[in-house]
ChimeraX commands (.cxc) that place a marker at each C-alpha (Angstrom):
marker #1 position -30.98,-18.28,-6.55 radius 0.5
marker #1 position -27.61,-18.24,-8.32 radius 0.5
marker #1 position -25.76,-16.51,-5.42 radius 0.5
marker #1 position -24.30,-13.87,-7.77 radius 0.5
marker #1 position -25.80,-10.86,-5.97 radius 0.5
marker #1 position -22.38,-9.52,-4.89 radius 0.5
marker #1 position -21.09,-9.59,-8.47 radius 0.5
marker #1 position -24.24,-7.83,-9.71 radius 0.5
marker #1 position -23.55,-5.10,-7.17 radius 0.5
marker #1 position -19.95,-4.72,-8.38 radius 0.5
marker #1 position -21.18,-4.52,-11.98 radius 0.5
marker #1 position -23.68,-1.79,-11.05 radius 0.5
marker #1 position -21.03,0.08,-9.07 radius 0.5
marker #1 position -18.79,0.03,-12.14 radius 0.5
marker #1 position -21.55,1.54,-14.24 radius 0.5
marker #1 position -23.19,-1.47,-15.89 radius 0.5
marker #1 position -26.68,-0.84,-17.22 radius 0.5
marker #1 position -29.47,-2.93,-15.72 radius 0.5
marker #1 position -30.40,-4.12,-19.22 radius 0.5
marker #1 position -26.88,-5.57,-19.68 radius 0.5
marker #1 position -26.20,-6.58,-16.10 radius 0.5
marker #1 position -25.90,-10.34,-16.54 radius 0.5
marker #1 position -23.01,-10.16,-19.00 radius 0.5
marker #1 position -20.96,-7.98,-16.64 radius 0.5
marker #1 position -21.97,-10.09,-13.63 radius 0.5
marker #1 position -20.89,-13.33,-15.25 radius 0.5
marker #1 position -17.57,-11.81,-16.31 radius 0.5
marker #1 position -16.82,-10.70,-12.74 radius 0.5
marker #1 position -17.87,-14.09,-11.40 radius 0.5
marker #1 position -15.62,-15.86,-13.91 radius 0.5
marker #1 position -12.71,-13.64,-12.83 radius 0.5
marker #1 position -13.41,-14.61,-9.20 radius 0.5
marker #1 position -13.59,-18.33,-10.00 radius 0.5
marker #1 position -10.31,-18.20,-11.92 radius 0.5
marker #1 position -8.50,-16.35,-9.14 radius 0.5
marker #1 position -9.70,-18.75,-6.45 radius 0.5
marker #1 position -9.58,-21.91,-8.60 radius 0.5
marker #1 position -13.30,-22.63,-8.13 radius 0.5
marker #1 position -15.80,-24.15,-10.47 radius 0.5
marker #1 position -19.21,-22.44,-10.61 radius 0.5
marker #1 position -20.80,-25.51,-9.01 radius 0.5
marker #1 position -18.52,-25.12,-5.95 radius 0.5
marker #1 position -19.61,-21.52,-5.37 radius 0.5
marker #1 position -22.10,-20.96,-2.56 radius 0.5
marker #1 position -22.12,-17.15,-2.43 radius 0.5
marker #1 position -19.89,-14.42,-1.05 radius 0.5
marker #1 position -19.48,-14.19,2.73 radius 0.5
marker #1 position -18.53,-11.21,4.89 radius 0.5
marker #1 position -15.20,-12.93,5.54 radius 0.5
marker #1 position -14.32,-12.79,1.84 radius 0.5
marker #1 position -15.03,-9.09,1.37 radius 0.5
marker #1 position -11.54,-7.77,2.14 radius 0.5
marker #1 position -9.92,-9.97,-0.50 radius 0.5
marker #1 position -12.69,-9.05,-2.97 radius 0.5
marker #1 position -12.15,-5.38,-2.20 radius 0.5
marker #1 position -8.50,-5.80,-3.15 radius 0.5
marker #1 position -9.28,-7.97,-6.17 radius 0.5
marker #1 position -11.75,-5.51,-7.70 radius 0.5
marker #1 position -9.98,-2.36,-6.47 radius 0.5
marker #1 position -13.00,-0.94,-4.64 radius 0.5
marker #1 position -13.82,-0.01,-1.08 radius 0.5
marker #1 position -16.80,-1.85,0.38 radius 0.5
marker #1 position -19.22,-0.81,3.12 radius 0.5
marker #1 position -22.02,-3.17,4.13 radius 0.5
marker #1 position -25.04,-2.00,6.10 radius 0.5
marker #1 position -28.04,-3.66,7.69 radius 0.5
marker #1 position -31.32,-1.73,7.52 radius 0.5
marker #1 position -33.84,-1.82,10.36 radius 0.5
marker #1 position -37.59,-1.28,10.16 radius 0.5
marker #1 position -37.30,2.11,11.89 radius 0.5
marker #1 position -35.32,3.37,8.89 radius 0.5
marker #1 position -31.93,3.50,10.58 radius 0.5
marker #1 position -29.02,1.32,9.55 radius 0.5
marker #1 position -25.95,-0.23,11.12 radius 0.5
marker #1 position -22.51,-0.60,9.58 radius 0.5
marker #1 position -21.77,-4.32,9.39 radius 0.5
marker #1 position -18.49,-4.24,7.46 radius 0.5
marker #1 position -16.02,-1.67,6.13 radius 0.5
marker #1 position -13.02,-2.59,3.98 radius 0.5
marker #1 position -9.55,-1.19,4.55 radius 0.5
marker #1 position -9.69,0.50,1.13 radius 0.5
marker #1 position -11.65,3.72,1.50 radius 0.5
marker #1 position -11.83,5.11,-2.03 radius 0.5
marker #1 position -14.28,4.14,-4.73 radius 0.5
marker #1 position -16.68,2.96,-2.01 radius 0.5
marker #1 position -19.45,0.57,-2.98 radius 0.5
marker #1 position -22.28,0.59,-0.43 radius 0.5
marker #1 position -24.24,-2.62,0.02 radius 0.5
marker #1 position -27.31,-3.66,1.97 radius 0.5
marker #1 position -27.19,-7.05,3.69 radius 0.5
marker #1 position -30.47,-8.91,4.07 radius 0.5
marker #1 position -29.94,-12.43,5.36 radius 0.5
marker #1 position -27.12,-13.68,3.15 radius 0.5
marker #1 position -28.10,-11.47,0.19 radius 0.5
marker #1 position -26.32,-8.28,-0.92 radius 0.5
marker #1 position -28.08,-5.47,-2.74 radius 0.5
marker #1 position -26.58,-2.30,-4.19 radius 0.5
marker #1 position -27.23,1.01,-2.44 radius 0.5
marker #1 position -27.30,3.63,-5.17 radius 0.5
marker #1 position -28.35,6.56,-3.00 radius 0.5
marker #1 position -27.50,6.30,0.70 radius 0.5
marker #1 position -29.72,9.28,1.60 radius 0.5
marker #1 position -32.75,7.45,0.26 radius 0.5
marker #1 position -31.63,4.16,1.83 radius 0.5
marker #1 position -31.54,5.25,5.47 radius 0.5
marker #1 position -32.73,8.11,7.62 radius 0.5
marker #1 position -29.92,7.64,10.17 radius 0.5
marker #1 position -26.73,5.66,10.66 radius 0.5
marker #1 position -25.60,3.75,13.77 radius 0.5
marker #1 position -21.88,3.15,14.29 radius 0.5
marker #1 position -21.27,0.48,16.91 radius 0.5
marker #1 position -17.70,1.69,17.45 radius 0.5
marker #1 position -18.56,5.27,18.42 radius 0.5
marker link #1:1,2 radius 0.2
marker link #1:2,3 radius 0.2
marker link #1:3,4 radius 0.2
marker link #1:4,5 radius 0.2
marker link #1:5,6 radius 0.2
marker link #1:6,7 radius 0.2
marker link #1:7,8 radius 0.2
marker link #1:8,9 radius 0.2
marker link #1:9,10 radius 0.2
marker link #1:10,11 radius 0.2
marker link #1:11,12 radius 0.2
marker link #1:12,13 radius 0.2
marker link #1:13,14 radius 0.2
marker link #1:14,15 radius 0.2
marker link #1:15,16 radius 0.2
marker link #1:16,17 radius 0.2
marker link #1:17,18 radius 0.2
marker link #1:18,19 radius 0.2
marker link #1:19,20 radius 0.2
marker link #1:20,21 radius 0.2
marker link #1:21,22 radius 0.2
marker link #1:22,23 radius 0.2
marker link #1:23,24 radius 0.2
marker link #1:24,25 radius 0.2
marker link #1:25,26 radius 0.2
marker link #1:26,27 radius 0.2
marker link #1:27,28 radius 0.2
marker link #1:28,29 radius 0.2
marker link #1:29,30 radius 0.2
marker link #1:30,31 radius 0.2
marker link #1:31,32 radius 0.2
marker link #1:32,33 radius 0.2
marker link #1:33,34 radius 0.2
marker link #1:34,35 radius 0.2
marker link #1:35,36 radius 0.2
marker link #1:36,37 radius 0.2
marker link #1:37,38 radius 0.2
marker link #1:38,39 radius 0.2
marker link #1:39,40 radius 0.2
marker link #1:40,41 radius 0.2
marker link #1:41,42 radius 0.2
marker link #1:42,43 radius 0.2
marker link #1:43,44 radius 0.2
marker link #1:44,45 radius 0.2
marker link #1:45,46 radius 0.2
marker link #1:46,47 radius 0.2
marker link #1:47,48 radius 0.2
marker link #1:48,49 radius 0.2
marker link #1:49,50 radius 0.2
marker link #1:50,51 radius 0.2
marker link #1:51,52 radius 0.2
marker link #1:52,53 radius 0.2
marker link #1:53,54 radius 0.2
marker link #1:54,55 radius 0.2
marker link #1:55,56 radius 0.2
marker link #1:56,57 radius 0.2
marker link #1:57,58 radius 0.2
marker link #1:58,59 radius 0.2
marker link #1:59,60 radius 0.2
marker link #1:60,61 radius 0.2
marker link #1:61,62 radius 0.2
marker link #1:62,63 radius 0.2
marker link #1:63,64 radius 0.2
marker link #1:64,65 radius 0.2
marker link #1:65,66 radius 0.2
marker link #1:66,67 radius 0.2
marker link #1:67,68 radius 0.2
marker link #1:68,69 radius 0.2
marker link #1:69,70 radius 0.2
marker link #1:70,71 radius 0.2
marker link #1:71,72 radius 0.2
marker link #1:72,73 radius 0.2
marker link #1:73,74 radius 0.2
marker link #1:74,75 radius 0.2
marker link #1:75,76 radius 0.2
marker link #1:76,77 radius 0.2
marker link #1:77,78 radius 0.2
marker link #1:78,79 radius 0.2
marker link #1:79,80 radius 0.2
marker link #1:80,81 radius 0.2
marker link #1:81,82 radius 0.2
marker link #1:82,83 radius 0.2
marker link #1:83,84 radius 0.2
marker link #1:84,85 radius 0.2
marker link #1:85,86 radius 0.2
marker link #1:86,87 radius 0.2
marker link #1:87,88 radius 0.2
marker link #1:88,89 radius 0.2
marker link #1:89,90 radius 0.2
marker link #1:90,91 radius 0.2
marker link #1:91,92 radius 0.2
marker link #1:92,93 radius 0.2
marker link #1:93,94 radius 0.2
marker link #1:94,95 radius 0.2
marker link #1:95,96 radius 0.2
marker link #1:96,97 radius 0.2
marker link #1:97,98 radius 0.2
marker link #1:98,99 radius 0.2
marker link #1:99,100 radius 0.2
marker link #1:100,101 radius 0.2
marker link #1:101,102 radius 0.2
marker link #1:102,103 radius 0.2
marker link #1:103,104 radius 0.2
marker link #1:104,105 radius 0.2
marker link #1:105,106 radius 0.2
marker link #1:106,107 radius 0.2
marker link #1:107,108 radius 0.2
marker link #1:108,109 radius 0.2
marker link #1:109,110 radius 0.2
marker link #1:110,111 radius 0.2
marker link #1:111,112 radius 0.2
marker link #1:112,113 radius 0.2
view
């Protein structure tokens, strides 16, 4: 309920342990708030429209997928930066970290191809 799911994903991508995840998450969130001159109470979560600037800010590539019941997934967003890729699942307005893409989806749909 704190809308910090994106920052938890970044922390995991950078190697944070689940047992120490909140410290890393809050540090990343504080960095975000300082860069964008926000107070924590003004923050309502990360949107798809903010991902390119966050990709640049954290120096990571970002791919966001949506998983369907059949087990296939669709690419929803891909950042310009294509190294150090962090793969995320989007469910509603919630991001979750994809650690192993092979276990995440049985097939991939690209709407551009």
